[in-house]
C-alpha positions as a Markdown table, in Angstrom:
| # | Residue | x | y | z |
|---|---|---|---|---|
| 1 | Met | 5.8 | -15.0 | -6.9 |
| 2 | Glu | 2.3 | -16.5 | -6.1 |
| 3 | His | 0.2 | -17.2 | -9.2 |
| 4 | Leu | -1.7 | -14.1 | -10.3 |
| 5 | Gln | -4.7 | -13.3 | -12.6 |
| 6 | Pro | -4.2 | -11.3 | -15.6 |
| 7 | His | -5.8 | -8.2 | -13.8 |
| 8 | Asp | -3.8 | -8.6 | -10.7 |
| 9 | Ala | -0.6 | -9.3 | -12.2 |
| 10 | Phe | -1.2 | -5.9 | -14.2 |
| 11 | Phe | -2.2 | -3.7 | -11.1 |
| 12 | Lys | 1.0 | -5.1 | -9.3 |
| 13 | Gln | 3.0 | -4.4 | -12.1 |
| 14 | Met | 1.7 | -1.0 | -12.5 |
| 15 | Met | 1.7 | 0.0 | -8.8 |
| 16 | Glu | 5.3 | -1.3 | -8.3 |
| 17 | Asn | 6.3 | 1.9 | -10.5 |
| 18 | Lys | 7.1 | 4.8 | -7.9 |
| 19 | Glu | 5.6 | 7.2 | -10.4 |
| 20 | Ala | 2.4 | 5.7 | -10.7 |
| 21 | Ala | 2.1 | 5.0 | -7.3 |
| 22 | Ala | 2.6 | 8.6 | -6.5 |
| 23 | Asp | 0.1 | 9.6 | -8.9 |
| 24 | Val | -2.5 | 7.4 | -7.6 |
| 25 | Ile | -1.8 | 8.9 | -4.1 |
| 26 | Gln | -1.9 | 12.4 | -5.1 |
| 27 | Ala | -5.5 | 11.6 | -6.9 |
| 28 | Ala | -6.9 | 9.8 | -3.6 |
| 29 | Val | -5.5 | 11.7 | -0.6 |
| 30 | Pro | -6.9 | 15.1 | 0.3 |
| 31 | Pro | -4.1 | 17.9 | -1.1 |
| 32 | Glu | -3.8 | 19.5 | 2.4 |
| 33 | Val | -2.3 | 15.9 | 3.5 |
| 34 | Cys | -0.7 | 15.0 | 0.4 |
| 35 | Lys | 1.8 | 18.3 | 0.6 |
| 36 | Ser | 3.3 | 16.8 | 3.6 |
| 37 | Leu | 4.2 | 13.5 | 2.2 |
| 38 | Asp | 7.5 | 13.1 | 0.6 |
| 39 | Leu | 6.3 | 11.1 | -2.5 |
| 40 | Lys | 9.7 | 11.2 | -4.1 |
| 41 | Gly | 11.1 | 9.2 | -1.2 |
| 42 | Leu | 8.6 | 6.4 | -1.7 |
| 43 | Gln | 10.3 | 3.1 | -0.6 |
| 44 | Tyr | 8.9 | -0.3 | -2.0 |
| 45 | Cys | 8.5 | -2.5 | 1.0 |
| 46 | Lys | 8.0 | -6.3 | 0.9 |
| 47 | Asp | 4.5 | -7.3 | 0.4 |
| 48 | Ser | 4.6 | -10.4 | 2.6 |
| 49 | Phe | 4.8 | -10.7 | 6.3 |
| 50 | Val | 4.2 | -13.2 | 9.1 |
| 51 | Gly | 1.7 | -12.2 | 11.9 |
| 52 | Lys | 1.1 | -12.6 | 15.5 |
| 53 | Asp | -0.5 | -16.0 | 14.6 |
| 54 | Phe | 2.3 | -17.0 | 12.7 |
| 55 | Gln | 0.5 | -17.3 | 9.3 |
| 56 | Arg | 2.2 | -15.9 | 6.2 |
| 57 | His | 0.1 | -12.5 | 4.8 |
| 58 | Phe | 0.2 | -11.1 | 1.7 |
| 59 | Ala | -0.6 | -7.5 | 0.7 |
| 60 | Asp | -0.8 | -6.3 | -2.9 |
| 61 | Ile | 1.5 | -3.1 | -2.8 |
| 62 | Val | 3.1 | -1.6 | 0.1 |
| 63 | Tyr | 5.1 | 1.8 | 0.4 |
| 64 | Gln | 6.7 | 3.7 | 3.1 |
| 65 | Thr | 7.5 | 7.4 | 3.1 |
| 66 | Thr | 7.5 | 10.2 | 5.5 |
| 67 | Phe | 5.2 | 12.8 | 6.4 |
| 68 | Glu | 6.4 | 16.4 | 7.3 |
| 69 | Ala | 4.7 | 18.2 | 10.1 |
| 70 | Asn | 6.6 | 19.3 | 13.3 |
| 71 | Thr | 8.2 | 16.2 | 13.3 |
| 72 | Lys | 9.0 | 13.4 | 10.6 |
| 73 | Val | 6.6 | 10.7 | 10.8 |
| 74 | Leu | 6.7 | 7.3 | 8.8 |
| 75 | Val | 3.8 | 6.6 | 6.8 |
| 76 | Thr | 2.9 | 3.3 | 5.3 |
| 77 | Ile | 0.7 | 3.2 | 2.3 |
| 78 | Leu | -0.9 | 0.1 | 1.1 |
| 79 | Phe | -2.7 | -0.8 | -2.3 |
| 80 | Glu | -5.1 | -3.6 | -2.1 |
| 81 | His | -6.3 | -4.3 | -5.5 |
| 82 | Lys | -9.7 | -6.6 | -5.4 |
| 83 | Ser | -11.3 | -7.5 | -8.6 |
| 84 | Tyr | -14.4 | -8.4 | -7.2 |
| 85 | Lys | -16.5 | -6.6 | -4.5 |
| 86 | Asp | -15.4 | -7.8 | -1.3 |
| 87 | Glu | -17.5 | -7.0 | 1.9 |
| 88 | Gly | -14.5 | -8.2 | 4.2 |
| 89 | Val | -11.6 | -5.7 | 2.8 |
| 90 | Val | -12.0 | -3.4 | 5.8 |
| 91 | Phe | -11.5 | -6.4 | 8.1 |
| 92 | Gln | -8.5 | -7.5 | 5.9 |
| 93 | Val | -6.6 | -4.3 | 5.9 |
| 94 | Leu | -7.3 | -4.1 | 9.8 |
| 95 | Lys | -5.8 | -7.6 | 10.2 |
| 96 | Tyr | -2.6 | -6.3 | 8.0 |
| 97 | Met | -2.5 | -3.2 | 10.6 |
| 98 | Ala | -2.7 | -5.5 | 13.8 |
| 99 | Ser | -0.2 | -7.9 | 12.6 |
């Protein structure tokens, strides 16, 4: 595991707990959306991947679950912790999505 600052390590350790992650999701996601998410079925995913640029990218915490509407849809939930104000975080997450 890469070297983590204490606050980053704490965040990562807490959010690797599925129940804690489900609690955060329930607090952050509108109830009308949250009721269709299978929070008991959260699956922890690897937090690094190789993008189209062949560079290794790291995300803090990634979960997948399903969304039940008329059909099942796979939902990926990314928790990206920042210990400082980062104006580029939107572009960082967009880069994760595009890779």
